[in-house]
N, C-alpha and C positions, 0 to 999 in steps of 0.2 A: 504493500500500499504505499502511497505518496506520503512522504513526511509532513508536507504541509497540510494534507487532509487529516492526518492523525493529530496535529497540533490544533486544528480547527475543531475536531470533535472533542478533545479534551477541554479546550477553552470554553466552548458552548456548554459542555456538561457541567463544569465547575462553576461557571457563572449563573447557572440555573439551579444551583444547590439550594433544597428547601423552598423551592418556588413551585407555583402551579405550571410554569413553563416545563419544569422537569417532570411533573406528575404524570403528564401524558406522552412523555418521550423516553421512558427507561429503556425500551427496546431499541430504540434508534441509536443509543450510545453504549449500551451493556450487553456483553455477550452472554449467552445462556449459561455458560460455566463461570460467570464472573464471581470473583472473591474480593474482599476488601479487609483492611484493618479499619476498624470504626473507632470513634472516640472512646476511651476506656481500654483500648487494646484488644477489644474483642474481634475475632475473626468471623466475618459474615459472608453468607453467600448472596446471590442476587435478591431473592424474596426478602431476606432479613434487612439487606441494605435498603430496600425500598421502604420497608416498614419503618426503619430508623430515620431515614431522610424525610419522610412525611411527619414523624413525630418531632424531629429537630425543627422542621418547617413551621410547626404550630407553636414552638417554644420561643421563637425569636420574631420580633417586628422589625421591619426596615432592614432585613438581612441582605447583604450585598457582598458577594465575592467577586473580586477584581483580579484577573490574571494580568500580571505586570511583566512577565518575561516567560519565554519558554525555549527550550532546547530539544531536539529529537534526534534520535539515532537507532537505526534498525527498527525494532518493534516497540520502542518505548519513548514516551514524551515526559520530561520533567517541566513542571509548571510551577513558577513562583507566584504566590497570591497574597491578597490582603483580604480579610474578612471583617466587616463591620456588622453589628446588629444590636438590638435591644432585647434583653431576656425577659419574656412575659409569661413563662411557665417553668416549672421545675425540669431540670435535666439531671442525669445521674450525678450525685455528689454535690449539686448546687441547687438549693431551693430558689424559687423565684425572687429575683432582687429588683426588676424593673430598670436596671441600669444598662448602659451601653458599654460595648467594648470594640477594640480594634487590635486584631492580632495578625501576625504574618505567618506563612508557612509555605511548604513545598508539597508537591504530590508527584509521585512517580507512577505513570499509567503505562501498563503493558498491553499491547494490542494483539489480536488474533482475528482474522477474517473481517477487518475493518471496524472492530468494536473493542472496547476495553474489557480485558479479560481478568486483569488483576490491577488493584489500586492500593497504593501505599501512601496515605497522607501523614505528613509531619507537621503539626501546628504547635504553636507555643501555648499549650493548655495551662501552664502554670501562670502565664501572663494574663490569660482570659480569667482564670479563677481569682486572680488578684484584682483585676478591674471590676469584676462582679462583687467583690467583697467577700468571697468565700474563704479566703485566706488572706492574712495581713501581707501588705506589700513588702515589708522588710523581712518577712520570714524566708529563710533559705531552706530548699528541699533537703530532705533527710535520705541521702543516698547511702545505703549499706551494701 
């Protein structure tokens, strides 16, 4: 598949995260054997990803993912992104705060037959939790 086409698919899909635009287009972007790491480190298949994406979509208002840079090689695309939103419902480990956040991250998408078959997102979840007030901003992570 053309590398530019893979980049376009990744961009459209990421920028539609948690929106109605994605709700009707999962099959356009995601391979039937799709797997992803989702927030909290859980490995999910396509059906579970769709469920979690819709749950996250309802938990955030004014959610906007912006792809700011991409590189592609062979069957993969790396996207650098910025995500802004306002939390309006509980998400795992964070009760509703009504606060906004802005975080950056990257995602590595692997393609097969013109669709994403594997998705590895890496977002600054610590910063998100700090901005939402779930943990103090001056707290350092406990890494053992």
